[in-house]
C-alpha positions as CSV (number, residue, x, y, z in Angstrom):
1,X,8.3,-10.7,-3.9
2,X,6.3,-10.9,-0.6
3,X,3.6,-8.3,-0.4
4,X,1.7,-7.1,2.7
5,X,-1.6,-5.2,2.3
6,X,-3.1,-3.1,5.1
7,X,-6.7,-1.9,4.7
8,X,-9.2,-4.3,3.1
9,X,-12.2,-2.0,2.8
10,X,-14.3,-1.4,-0.4
11,X,-11.3,-0.6,-2.6
12,X,-8.4,-2.2,-0.7
13,X,-10.0,-5.6,-0.5
14,X,-10.4,-5.6,-4.3
15,X,-6.8,-4.6,-4.8
16,X,-5.5,-7.2,-2.4
17,X,-7.8,-9.8,-4.1
18,X,-6.1,-8.9,-7.5
19,X,-2.7,-9.6,-5.9
20,X,-3.9,-13.0,-4.6
21,X,-5.4,-14.0,-7.9
22,X,-2.1,-13.2,-9.6
23,X,-0.3,-15.6,-7.2
24,X,1.7,-13.1,-5.1
25,X,2.9,-14.2,-1.7
26,X,0.4,-12.1,0.2
27,X,-0.1,-11.2,3.9
28,X,-3.0,-9.0,4.9
29,X,-4.1,-6.9,7.9
30,X,-7.4,-5.2,8.7
31,X,-9.3,-4.4,11.9
32,X,-12.4,-6.3,10.6
33,X,-11.9,-10.0,11.4
34,X,-14.8,-10.9,9.1
35,X,-12.9,-9.5,6.2
36,X,-9.6,-11.1,7.1
37,X,-11.4,-14.4,7.6
38,X,-12.5,-14.2,4.0
39,X,-8.9,-13.8,2.9
40,X,-7.7,-16.6,5.2
41,X,-10.3,-19.0,3.7
42,X,-8.6,-18.4,0.3
43,X,-5.1,-19.3,1.7
44,X,-3.9,-15.7,2.3
45,X,-1.7,-15.2,5.4
46,X,-3.1,-12.9,8.1
47,X,-1.0,-10.6,10.3
48,X,-2.1,-9.6,13.8
49,X,-0.9,-6.0,13.3
50,X,0.5,-3.7,10.7
51,X,3.8,-3.9,12.4
52,X,3.9,-7.7,12.3
53,X,3.0,-7.7,8.7
54,X,5.9,-5.4,7.8
55,X,8.4,-7.8,9.4
56,X,7.6,-10.6,6.9
57,X,7.2,-8.8,3.6
58,X,9.3,-6.9,1.0
59,X,6.5,-4.5,0.1
60,X,3.8,-3.1,2.3
61,X,0.8,-1.4,0.6
62,X,-1.6,0.7,2.6
63,X,-5.1,1.6,1.3
64,X,-6.9,3.4,4.1
65,X,-9.9,5.7,4.4
66,X,-8.1,8.9,5.5
67,X,-4.7,10.6,5.9
68,X,-5.2,10.5,9.7
69,X,-5.7,6.8,9.7
70,X,-2.7,6.3,7.5
71,X,-0.6,8.4,9.8
72,X,-1.9,6.5,12.9
73,X,-1.0,3.1,11.3
74,X,2.4,4.3,10.3
75,X,3.3,5.9,13.7
76,X,1.6,3.4,16.1
77,X,3.9,1.8,18.6
78,X,3.5,-1.5,16.7
79,X,3.0,0.2,13.4
80,X,4.7,0.2,10.1
81,X,7.4,2.8,10.7
82,X,8.7,1.1,13.9
83,X,9.1,-2.2,11.9
84,X,10.2,-0.8,8.5
85,X,13.8,-1.7,7.7
86,X,16.4,-1.3,4.9
87,X,15.2,-2.1,1.4
88,X,11.5,-2.5,2.4
89,X,9.1,-0.6,0.2
90,X,6.0,1.2,1.4
91,X,3.3,1.9,-1.3
92,X,0.6,4.3,-0.1
93,X,-2.6,3.9,-2.1
94,X,-5.0,5.9,0.0
95,X,-6.1,9.5,-0.6
96,X,-3.2,11.3,1.1
97,X,-2.3,14.7,2.3
98,X,0.8,16.1,0.6
99,X,2.5,17.3,3.8
100,X,1.7,14.1,5.7
101,X,3.0,12.1,2.8
102,X,6.3,14.0,2.6
103,X,6.8,13.8,6.4
104,X,6.1,10.1,6.5
105,X,8.3,9.5,3.5
106,X,11.2,11.1,5.2
107,X,10.8,8.9,8.3
108,X,10.6,5.8,6.2
109,X,13.7,6.8,4.2
110,X,15.6,7.6,7.4
111,X,15.3,3.9,8.2
112,X,16.5,2.8,4.8
113,X,13.0,2.1,3.4
114,X,11.7,3.3,0.1
115,X,8.4,5.0,-0.6
116,X,6.0,5.2,-3.5
117,X,3.0,7.5,-3.2
118,X,0.2,6.0,-5.3
119,X,-3.3,7.5,-4.7
120,X,-5.9,5.9,-6.9
121,X,-9.0,7.0,-8.7
122,X,-11.8,5.0,-10.4
123,X,-13.8,3.6,-7.5
124,X,-14.6,0.2,-6.2
125,X,-15.9,-1.2,-9.5
126,X,-12.7,-0.3,-11.3
127,X,-10.6,-1.7,-8.5
128,X,-12.4,-5.0,-8.7
129,X,-11.6,-5.3,-12.4
130,X,-8.0,-4.1,-12.1
131,X,-8.8,-1.0,-14.1
132,X,-8.1,1.8,-11.7
133,X,-5.9,4.8,-12.4
134,X,-2.8,5.2,-10.3
135,X,-0.8,8.4,-9.8
136,X,2.7,7.3,-8.7
137,X,5.3,9.6,-7.1
138,X,8.7,8.7,-5.6
139,X,12.1,7.8,-6.8
140,X,12.1,6.5,-10.4
141,X,14.0,3.4,-9.4
142,X,11.3,2.5,-6.8
143,X,8.6,3.1,-9.4
144,X,10.3,0.8,-11.9
145,X,10.7,-1.9,-9.3
146,X,7.1,-1.7,-8.3
147,X,5.6,-1.3,-11.8
148,X,4.8,-5.0,-12.1
149,X,2.7,-4.8,-9.0
150,X,1.0,-1.6,-10.0
151,X,0.3,-2.9,-13.5
152,X,-1.8,-5.7,-12.0
153,X,-3.8,-3.2,-9.9
154,X,-4.4,-0.5,-12.4
155,X,-4.8,0.1,-16.1
156,X,-3.5,3.7,-16.2
157,X,-0.4,4.4,-14.3
158,X,1.1,7.9,-14.4
159,X,4.5,8.7,-12.9
160,X,4.4,12.1,-11.3
161,X,7.9,12.7,-10.0
162,X,8.7,13.5,-6.4
163,X,6.7,12.5,-3.3
164,X,3.8,14.9,-2.8
165,X,3.1,15.4,-6.5
166,X,0.6,12.6,-6.7
167,X,-1.4,14.0,-3.8
168,X,-1.6,17.3,-5.5
169,X,-2.6,15.9,-8.8
170,X,-5.4,13.7,-7.3
């Protein structure tokens, strides 16, 4: 499974590093070239934009600092939504807003994509060790398909039902 990761900050970089260490076919994108250069030096593919990343992966994970930034990346003219297609999966691991998550989920679904809302808790140190807690919401079939990925990123994974529930619980 080809995975794309958008947002390589304090937590996202650790999560993407776990995927790389576990030999996933990984492509990353971040606005900070110094961070992407570190991943490139380890053999990870770098995408010029979030939209370009989506074109070449099966699953795109976002881990961004705010709901607004997540919406901006999703809705940008060369963003994730414009380039999402049938059978692609978007896993959102940022701290999200319930209503934004529901609205973005509907837009992704209308293009044939699938969504898993997965806000995390535990901080940078637990992300580095693969020991974060993940609250997952979305279709059960999508959760089951993504469970092998999630289990490498976190130790405690709680399925919460429909999109929006994970944001409420966090």
